[in-house]
C-alpha positions as a Markdown table, in Angstrom:
| # | Residue | x | y | z |
|---|---|---|---|---|
| 1 | Met | -0.1 | 0.0 | 0.0 |
| 2 | Ser | 1.2 | 3.5 | -0.9 |
| 3 | Asp | 2.4 | 5.6 | 2.1 |
| 4 | Asp | 0.7 | 8.7 | 0.2 |
| 5 | Leu | -2.9 | 8.7 | 1.0 |
| 6 | Ser | -3.8 | 11.1 | -1.7 |
| 7 | Thr | -2.9 | 8.5 | -4.2 |
| 8 | Gly | -4.4 | 5.5 | -2.3 |
| 9 | Glu | -7.0 | 3.4 | -4.1 |
| 10 | Ala | -10.5 | 2.4 | -2.7 |
| 11 | Gly | -10.1 | -0.3 | -0.1 |
| 12 | Asp | -6.7 | 1.2 | 1.3 |
| 13 | Glu | -6.8 | 1.6 | 4.9 |
| 14 | Pro | -6.4 | 5.2 | 6.2 |
| 15 | Gly | -3.1 | 6.4 | 7.1 |
| 16 | Gly | -0.4 | 4.3 | 5.5 |
| 17 | Ala | 2.8 | 3.8 | 7.3 |
| 18 | Ala | 5.6 | 6.4 | 7.0 |
| 19 | Ala | 9.1 | 6.9 | 8.2 |
| 20 | Arg | 9.1 | 8.1 | 11.8 |
| 21 | Pro | 10.4 | 11.6 | 12.5 |
| 22 | Thr | 13.7 | 12.2 | 14.5 |
| 23 | Ala | 11.8 | 14.8 | 16.5 |
| 24 | Val | 8.3 | 16.0 | 16.9 |
| 25 | Pro | 8.1 | 19.5 | 15.2 |
| 26 | Val | 4.8 | 21.0 | 15.5 |
| 27 | Asp | 4.1 | 24.3 | 13.9 |
| 28 | Gly | 1.0 | 26.4 | 14.3 |
| 29 | Gly | 1.9 | 29.9 | 14.6 |
| 30 | Thr | 0.6 | 32.4 | 17.1 |
| 31 | Glu | -3.0 | 32.2 | 15.6 |
| 32 | Ala | -3.3 | 28.4 | 16.3 |
| 33 | Arg | -6.0 | 27.5 | 18.9 |
| 34 | Trp | -3.7 | 25.1 | 20.8 |
| 35 | Arg | 0.0 | 24.7 | 21.7 |
| 36 | Val | 1.7 | 21.3 | 22.3 |
| 37 | Ala | 1.6 | 20.4 | 25.9 |
| 38 | Trp | 3.6 | 17.1 | 25.5 |
| 39 | Ala | 4.4 | 14.5 | 22.8 |
| 40 | Thr | 5.8 | 11.2 | 22.3 |
| 41 | Gly | 8.9 | 10.6 | 20.0 |
| 42 | Ser | 9.1 | 7.2 | 19.1 |
| 43 | Ser | 12.3 | 7.3 | 16.9 |
| 44 | Cys | 14.5 | 8.9 | 19.3 |
| 45 | Glu | 17.6 | 6.8 | 19.8 |
| 46 | Gln | 18.1 | 7.7 | 23.4 |
| 47 | Ser | 15.7 | 8.5 | 26.4 |
| 48 | Ser | 16.3 | 11.4 | 28.7 |
| 49 | Gly | 14.5 | 14.1 | 30.5 |
| 50 | Asn | 11.1 | 14.2 | 29.4 |
| 51 | His | 11.2 | 11.8 | 26.4 |
| 52 | Arg | 8.3 | 9.5 | 26.0 |
| 53 | Val | 8.2 | 6.7 | 23.8 |
| 54 | Gly | 5.0 | 6.2 | 21.7 |
| 55 | His | 3.8 | 2.9 | 20.0 |
| 56 | Gly | 5.8 | 0.6 | 18.0 |
| 57 | Asp | 3.5 | 1.0 | 15.2 |
| 58 | Gln | 0.8 | 3.2 | 13.8 |
| 59 | Val | -1.6 | 4.8 | 16.3 |
| 60 | Lys | -5.1 | 4.0 | 14.9 |
| 61 | Ala | -7.4 | 5.4 | 17.4 |
| 62 | Val | -7.7 | 7.6 | 20.7 |
| 63 | Ala | -10.3 | 8.0 | 23.2 |
| 64 | Thr | -10.3 | 9.8 | 26.7 |
| 65 | Thr | -11.6 | 9.2 | 30.0 |
| 66 | Val | -11.0 | 9.7 | 33.7 |
| 67 | Val | -9.1 | 6.9 | 35.8 |
| 68 | Asp | -8.6 | 7.3 | 39.6 |
| 69 | Gly | -9.4 | 10.9 | 39.2 |
| 70 | Arg | -6.9 | 11.7 | 36.6 |
| 71 | Pro | -7.7 | 12.6 | 33.0 |
| 72 | Thr | -6.5 | 9.9 | 30.8 |
| 73 | Ala | -6.1 | 9.0 | 27.1 |
| 74 | Val | -6.4 | 5.6 | 25.8 |
| 75 | Thr | -4.4 | 4.9 | 22.4 |
| 76 | Ala | -4.9 | 1.9 | 20.1 |
| 77 | Gly | -1.9 | 0.8 | 18.0 |
| 78 | Phe | -1.0 | -1.6 | 15.4 |
| 79 | Asp | 1.6 | -3.0 | 17.7 |
| 80 | Gly | -1.1 | -4.9 | 19.5 |
| 81 | Arg | -1.1 | -2.6 | 22.5 |
| 82 | Ala | -3.4 | -0.2 | 24.1 |
| 83 | Gly | -1.5 | 2.7 | 25.9 |
| 84 | Leu | -2.9 | 4.5 | 28.9 |
| 85 | Trp | -1.6 | 8.1 | 29.3 |
| 86 | Asp | -1.9 | 10.7 | 32.0 |
| 87 | Leu | -3.0 | 13.6 | 30.0 |
| 88 | Glu | -1.6 | 16.3 | 32.5 |
| 89 | Thr | 1.9 | 14.8 | 33.1 |
| 90 | Gly | 2.5 | 12.8 | 29.9 |
| 91 | Gln | 3.3 | 9.6 | 31.8 |
| 92 | Arg | 2.4 | 6.3 | 30.5 |
| 93 | Thr | 0.3 | 4.7 | 33.4 |
| 94 | Gly | -0.7 | 1.4 | 31.8 |
| 95 | Glu | -0.9 | -0.9 | 28.9 |
| 96 | Leu | -3.6 | -3.3 | 27.6 |
| 97 | Val | -2.1 | -6.2 | 25.6 |
| 98 | Gly | -4.2 | -8.2 | 23.4 |
| 99 | Asp | -3.5 | -11.5 | 21.7 |
| 100 | Asp | -5.3 | -11.0 | 18.4 |
| 101 | Gly | -2.9 | -9.0 | 16.4 |
| 102 | Arg | -3.3 | -5.2 | 15.8 |
| 103 | Phe | -5.6 | -2.9 | 17.6 |
| 104 | Trp | -7.8 | -0.9 | 15.2 |
| 105 | Thr | -10.1 | 0.9 | 17.6 |
| 106 | Val | -10.8 | 2.0 | 21.1 |
| 107 | Gly | -13.7 | 3.5 | 22.9 |
| 108 | Thr | -14.5 | 4.3 | 26.7 |
| 109 | Val | -17.5 | 3.9 | 28.8 |
| 110 | Leu | -18.4 | 3.5 | 32.3 |
| 111 | Val | -19.6 | 0.0 | 33.6 |
| 112 | Asp | -20.6 | -0.1 | 37.1 |
| 113 | Asp | -19.4 | 3.4 | 37.5 |
| 114 | Arg | -15.8 | 2.4 | 36.6 |
| 115 | Pro | -13.9 | 3.5 | 33.5 |
| 116 | His | -13.6 | 0.7 | 31.0 |
| 117 | Ala | -12.2 | 0.5 | 27.5 |
| 118 | Val | -13.6 | -1.4 | 24.5 |
| 119 | Thr | -11.0 | -2.4 | 21.9 |
| 120 | Gly | -11.5 | -3.8 | 18.3 |
| 121 | Ser | -8.7 | -5.9 | 16.9 |
| 122 | Asp | -7.9 | -8.1 | 14.0 |
| 123 | Trp | -10.2 | -10.8 | 15.4 |
| 124 | Ser | -12.1 | -9.7 | 18.6 |
| 125 | Val | -13.9 | -7.0 | 20.6 |
| 126 | Arg | -12.8 | -6.9 | 24.2 |
| 127 | Leu | -13.8 | -4.9 | 27.5 |
| 128 | Trp | -11.1 | -3.8 | 29.8 |
| 129 | Asp | -11.4 | -2.4 | 33.4 |
| 130 | Leu | -9.1 | 0.6 | 33.3 |
| 131 | Thr | -8.8 | 0.9 | 37.0 |
| 132 | Thr | -7.1 | -2.6 | 37.0 |
| 133 | Gly | -5.8 | -2.9 | 33.7 |
| 134 | Gln | -7.4 | -6.3 | 33.2 |
| 135 | Gln | -9.7 | -7.8 | 30.6 |
| 136 | Val | -13.4 | -8.5 | 31.7 |
| 137 | Gly | -14.5 | -11.8 | 30.8 |
| 138 | Glu | -14.1 | -13.2 | 27.5 |
| 139 | Pro | -14.2 | -11.5 | 24.1 |
| 140 | Leu | -17.6 | -10.2 | 23.1 |
| 141 | Pro | -19.2 | -13.0 | 20.9 |
| 142 | Gly | -19.8 | -13.0 | 17.3 |
| 143 | Ile | -16.6 | -11.4 | 15.9 |
| 144 | Glu | -14.7 | -13.3 | 13.3 |
| 145 | Gly | -12.6 | -10.6 | 11.4 |
| 146 | Glu | -11.2 | -7.2 | 11.5 |
| 147 | Val | -13.0 | -4.8 | 13.6 |
| 148 | Trp | -12.4 | -1.1 | 12.5 |
| 149 | Thr | -14.7 | 0.8 | 14.9 |
| 150 | Val | -16.5 | 0.5 | 18.2 |
| 151 | Gly | -19.2 | 2.7 | 19.3 |
| 152 | Thr | -20.5 | 3.0 | 23.0 |
| 153 | Ala | -23.8 | 4.1 | 24.2 |
| 154 | Val | -26.1 | 4.1 | 27.0 |
| 155 | Leu | -29.4 | 2.1 | 26.3 |
| 156 | Asp | -32.1 | 2.0 | 29.2 |
| 157 | Gly | -29.5 | 2.9 | 31.7 |
| 158 | Arg | -27.0 | 0.3 | 30.8 |
| 159 | Pro | -23.7 | 0.6 | 28.6 |
| 160 | His | -23.8 | -1.1 | 25.3 |
| 161 | Ala | -21.2 | -1.3 | 22.5 |
| 162 | Val | -21.7 | -1.6 | 18.7 |
| 163 | Ala | -19.3 | -2.9 | 16.3 |
| 164 | Gly | -19.1 | -4.9 | 13.0 |
| 165 | Asp | -16.4 | -7.1 | 11.2 |
| 166 | Asp | -15.7 | -8.3 | 7.7 |
| 167 | Asp | -18.9 | -10.2 | 7.3 |
| 168 | Thr | -20.7 | -6.7 | 7.5 |
| 169 | Thr | -23.0 | -7.7 | 10.5 |
| 170 | Val | -23.1 | -4.7 | 12.9 |
| 171 | Arg | -23.8 | -6.2 | 16.4 |
| 172 | Val | -24.9 | -4.6 | 19.6 |
| 173 | Trp | -23.7 | -6.0 | 23.1 |
| 174 | Asp | -24.8 | -5.3 | 26.6 |
| 175 | Leu | -21.5 | -4.6 | 28.5 |
| 176 | Thr | -23.0 | -5.4 | 31.8 |
| 177 | Thr | -23.6 | -9.1 | 30.8 |
| 178 | Gly | -21.2 | -9.3 | 27.8 |
| 179 | Ala | -24.1 | -10.7 | 25.9 |
| 180 | Gln | -25.1 | -9.9 | 22.2 |
| 181 | Val | -28.5 | -8.2 | 22.4 |
| 182 | Gly | -29.1 | -7.3 | 18.7 |
| 183 | Glu | -28.1 | -6.6 | 15.3 |
| 184 | Leu | -28.4 | -3.4 | 13.2 |
| 185 | Thr | -29.6 | -4.3 | 9.7 |
| 186 | Gly | -30.6 | -2.8 | 6.4 |
| 187 | His | -27.1 | -2.5 | 4.8 |
| 188 | Asp | -24.7 | -4.8 | 2.9 |
| 189 | Ala | -21.5 | -2.8 | 3.7 |
| 190 | Gly | -18.8 | -2.9 | 6.2 |
| 191 | Leu | -18.8 | -0.5 | 9.2 |
| 192 | Met | -15.8 | 1.9 | 9.0 |
| 193 | Ala | -16.4 | 4.4 | 11.7 |
| 194 | Thr | -19.1 | 5.3 | 14.4 |
| 195 | Ala | -20.5 | 8.2 | 16.3 |
| 196 | Thr | -23.3 | 8.4 | 18.9 |
| 197 | Met | -26.1 | 11.0 | 19.6 |
| 198 | Val | -29.2 | 11.4 | 21.5 |
| 199 | Arg | -32.1 | 12.3 | 19.4 |
| 200 | Asp | -35.7 | 12.7 | 20.6 |
| 201 | Gly | -34.3 | 11.4 | 24.0 |
| 202 | Arg | -33.2 | 8.1 | 22.4 |
| 203 | Pro | -29.5 | 6.9 | 21.8 |
| 204 | His | -28.8 | 6.8 | 18.0 |
| 205 | Ile | -25.7 | 5.3 | 16.2 |
| 206 | Val | -24.4 | 7.1 | 13.1 |
| 207 | Gly | -22.4 | 4.4 | 11.1 |
| 208 | Ala | -20.0 | 5.4 | 8.1 |
| 209 | Met | -19.7 | 2.5 | 5.7 |
| 210 | Asp | -17.3 | 1.2 | 3.1 |
| 211 | Asp | -19.6 | 1.6 | 0.2 |
| 212 | Gly | -19.7 | 5.4 | 0.8 |
| 213 | Thr | -23.1 | 5.7 | 2.6 |
| 214 | Val | -23.6 | 6.9 | 6.0 |
| 215 | Arg | -26.6 | 5.4 | 8.1 |
| 216 | Val | -28.2 | 6.3 | 11.2 |
| 217 | Trp | -29.8 | 3.6 | 13.5 |
| 218 | Asp | -32.2 | 4.0 | 16.6 |
| 219 | Leu | -30.6 | 1.7 | 19.2 |
| 220 | Thr | -33.8 | 1.4 | 21.1 |
| 221 | Thr | -35.6 | -0.1 | 18.2 |
| 222 | Gly | -32.5 | -1.4 | 16.3 |
| 223 | Gln | -34.1 | 0.2 | 13.2 |
| 224 | Gln | -32.6 | 2.3 | 10.6 |
| 225 | Val | -33.8 | 5.9 | 10.5 |
| 226 | Gly | -34.5 | 7.6 | 7.2 |
| 227 | Glu | -32.6 | 7.0 | 4.0 |
| 228 | Pro | -28.6 | 6.6 | 3.9 |
| 229 | Leu | -26.7 | 9.7 | 3.4 |
| 230 | Ser | -25.1 | 9.2 | -0.1 |
| 231 | Gly | -23.1 | 11.1 | -2.9 |
| 232 | Ile | -19.7 | 10.0 | -1.3 |
| 233 | Glu | -17.1 | 8.4 | -3.5 |
| 234 | Gly | -15.4 | 5.4 | -1.8 |
| 235 | Glu | -15.2 | 4.4 | 1.8 |
| 236 | Val | -16.1 | 6.7 | 4.6 |
| 237 | Trp | -13.4 | 6.7 | 7.3 |
| 238 | Thr | -14.6 | 9.0 | 9.9 |
| 239 | Val | -17.7 | 10.5 | 11.3 |
| 240 | Ala | -18.7 | 12.9 | 14.1 |
| 241 | Thr | -22.1 | 14.3 | 15.3 |
| 242 | Ala | -22.9 | 17.8 | 16.5 |
| 243 | Val | -25.8 | 20.0 | 17.2 |
| 244 | Val | -25.9 | 23.1 | 14.8 |
| 245 | Gly | -28.7 | 25.4 | 15.0 |
| 246 | Gly | -30.7 | 23.1 | 17.4 |
| 247 | Arg | -30.6 | 20.5 | 14.7 |
| 248 | Pro | -28.6 | 17.1 | 14.8 |
| 249 | His | -25.8 | 17.0 | 12.1 |
| 250 | Ala | -23.0 | 14.7 | 11.0 |
| 251 | Val | -19.5 | 15.5 | 9.8 |
| 252 | Thr | -18.1 | 12.7 | 7.4 |
| 253 | Ala | -14.7 | 12.4 | 5.5 |
| 254 | Gly | -13.0 | 9.4 | 3.8 |
| 255 | Phe | -11.5 | 8.3 | 0.6 |
| 256 | Asp | -12.7 | 11.1 | -1.4 |
| 257 | Ala | -10.8 | 13.7 | 0.5 |
| 258 | Thr | -14.0 | 15.9 | 1.1 |
| 259 | Val | -15.3 | 16.8 | 4.6 |
| 260 | Arg | -19.2 | 17.0 | 4.4 |
| 261 | Val | -21.6 | 18.4 | 6.9 |
| 262 | Trp | -25.1 | 16.8 | 6.8 |
| 263 | Asp | -28.3 | 17.8 | 8.4 |
| 264 | Leu | -29.7 | 14.6 | 9.9 |
| 265 | Thr | -33.3 | 16.0 | 10.1 |
| 266 | Thr | -33.5 | 16.4 | 6.3 |
| 267 | Gly | -30.8 | 13.9 | 5.2 |
| 268 | Gln | -29.2 | 16.6 | 3.0 |
| 269 | Gln | -25.6 | 17.7 | 2.7 |
| 270 | Val | -25.5 | 21.3 | 3.9 |
| 271 | Gly | -21.8 | 22.2 | 3.7 |
| 272 | Glu | -18.2 | 21.2 | 2.9 |
| 273 | Leu | -15.1 | 22.1 | 5.0 |
| 274 | Thr | -12.3 | 22.7 | 2.5 |
| 275 | Gly | -8.7 | 23.4 | 3.2 |
| 276 | His | -7.0 | 20.0 | 3.6 |
| 277 | Asp | -4.4 | 18.9 | 0.9 |
| 278 | Gly | -5.3 | 15.3 | 0.6 |
| 279 | Gln | -7.6 | 12.9 | 2.5 |
| 280 | Val | -9.2 | 13.6 | 6.0 |
| 281 | Cys | -8.6 | 10.6 | 8.3 |
| 282 | Ala | -10.1 | 11.9 | 11.5 |
| 283 | Val | -12.8 | 14.3 | 12.7 |
| 284 | Val | -14.3 | 15.1 | 16.1 |
| 285 | Ser | -16.6 | 17.6 | 17.2 |
| 286 | Thr | -16.5 | 20.0 | 20.3 |
| 287 | Val | -18.4 | 23.1 | 21.6 |
| 288 | Val | -16.4 | 26.2 | 22.4 |
| 289 | Glu | -17.9 | 29.2 | 24.1 |
| 290 | Gly | -21.3 | 27.6 | 23.3 |
| 291 | Leu | -20.6 | 27.3 | 19.6 |
| 292 | Pro | -20.2 | 24.1 | 17.6 |
| 293 | Arg | -16.7 | 23.2 | 16.2 |
| 294 | Ala | -15.3 | 20.5 | 14.2 |
| 295 | Val | -11.7 | 19.5 | 14.4 |
| 296 | Thr | -10.2 | 17.5 | 11.4 |
| 297 | Gly | -6.8 | 15.6 | 10.9 |
| 298 | Gly | -5.4 | 14.6 | 7.5 |
| 299 | Ser | -3.0 | 13.0 | 5.5 |
| 300 | Asp | -1.5 | 16.3 | 4.9 |
| 301 | Gly | -0.4 | 16.2 | 8.6 |
| 302 | Thr | -2.6 | 19.1 | 9.6 |
| 303 | Val | -5.0 | 19.7 | 12.3 |
| 304 | Arg | -7.7 | 22.2 | 11.3 |
| 305 | Val | -10.6 | 23.7 | 13.5 |
| 306 | Trp | -13.9 | 24.9 | 11.7 |
| 307 | Asp | -17.0 | 26.8 | 12.8 |
| 308 | Leu | -19.7 | 24.4 | 12.0 |
| 309 | Ser | -22.3 | 27.2 | 11.8 |
| 310 | Thr | -20.5 | 29.0 | 8.8 |
| 311 | Gly | -18.3 | 26.2 | 7.4 |
| 312 | Arg | -15.2 | 28.6 | 7.8 |
| 313 | Pro | -11.8 | 27.8 | 9.3 |
| 314 | Ile | -10.9 | 29.1 | 12.7 |
| 315 | Gly | -7.2 | 30.2 | 13.3 |
| 316 | Thr | -4.3 | 28.6 | 11.5 |
| 317 | Glu | -3.6 | 24.9 | 11.2 |
| 318 | Leu | -1.3 | 22.8 | 13.4 |
| 319 | Val | 1.4 | 21.0 | 11.1 |
| 320 | Phe | 2.6 | 17.5 | 12.2 |
| 321 | Pro | 5.5 | 15.8 | 10.5 |
| 322 | Leu | 3.3 | 12.6 | 9.7 |
| 323 | Pro | -0.4 | 12.0 | 8.6 |
| 324 | Val | -2.8 | 12.5 | 11.4 |
| 325 | Ile | -4.9 | 9.5 | 11.8 |
| 326 | Ala | -6.7 | 9.8 | 15.3 |
| 327 | Leu | -8.2 | 12.8 | 17.3 |
| 328 | Ala | -10.1 | 12.9 | 20.6 |
| 329 | Pro | -11.2 | 15.9 | 22.6 |
| 330 | Ala | -10.3 | 15.8 | 26.3 |
| 331 | Pro | -11.1 | 17.8 | 29.4 |
| 332 | Glu | -10.2 | 21.4 | 29.9 |
| 333 | Gly | -10.3 | 22.2 | 26.1 |
| 334 | Arg | -7.3 | 19.8 | 25.3 |
| 335 | Leu | -6.9 | 17.8 | 22.2 |
| 336 | Val | -5.3 | 14.3 | 21.8 |
| 337 | Val | -3.5 | 13.8 | 18.3 |
| 338 | Gly | -2.4 | 10.5 | 16.8 |
| 339 | Phe | 0.2 | 10.9 | 14.1 |
| 340 | Gly | 2.3 | 8.0 | 12.9 |
| 341 | Ser | 3.2 | 5.9 | 15.8 |
| 342 | Asp | 3.3 | 8.9 | 18.4 |
| 343 | Ile | 0.7 | 11.0 | 20.1 |
| 344 | Ala | 0.6 | 14.6 | 21.2 |
| 345 | Val | -1.5 | 16.4 | 23.7 |
| 346 | Leu | -2.6 | 20.1 | 22.8 |
| 347 | Ala | -3.7 | 22.5 | 25.4 |
| 348 | Pro | -5.5 | 25.8 | 24.7 |
| 349 | Arg | -3.3 | 28.8 | 24.3 |
């Protein structure tokens, strides 16, 4: 597979491997929203001072939570490890090691009021207690292939997980019991990315598919809501949800290098976020001073912030030495960035 995402072909995974940097230069200028609080540098030959070693292979996903009162990032890597990082100090506080090859994805959720992680790998979905660092029970049933995304939601007061694998089946599990409790139907494509939202008081899953569609399911009924969002060329790699003007919206990106904004009430595309030079591999939403924002990361190594009400960029981009594959918002306005085999934590200026 080509290291250059902008010349990849349909079916390529987002974020091809690339040479690691000898340092972690990140340039954003004085108008950038964030500064780098700390970062790992996996390629450094020697460890000294505040040097932090990242993953041994690509960082594919990032999630955040609070463990023992400390804001914590959980990173999923192709080295078969999920790292736990103290967001304030930058110290690695733990590691989850699977036996199913690469970790593709990670999500966080509270189970019995304790922080847990749900990981997706080449052959399994697993639940981990982040307080102890131990796997909880057996892998969730039904998975037989690569799991590219895991979504978490609370349904009837109980934590649930949603994921699919190579057979295109999207399964729903009750994380309290570990049992599969349903399947989401109405499609014949693979699930690439998920985002959750509450609509009309009910939890919904927005699924980005490898056939270029985006679908919405009501988790309470298991039924698909409305028609698929269409018009995207190739796989959809990433999706986020936001409330804009009091209405639910989705932000999507993927193979065709276009960031699209959708009104989920009408099912219509209502905007595009343009500025990345190449494909966009990660998108998250956040609220700044009561206003909806999207943050995107791309194969051009940049992180950009957008006003979802206007579609306009905010400030200058941050430039990383490798493609940005993973993003996650964190407490106190911070942002966790996965690029190459490293991570950086950005703090507001």
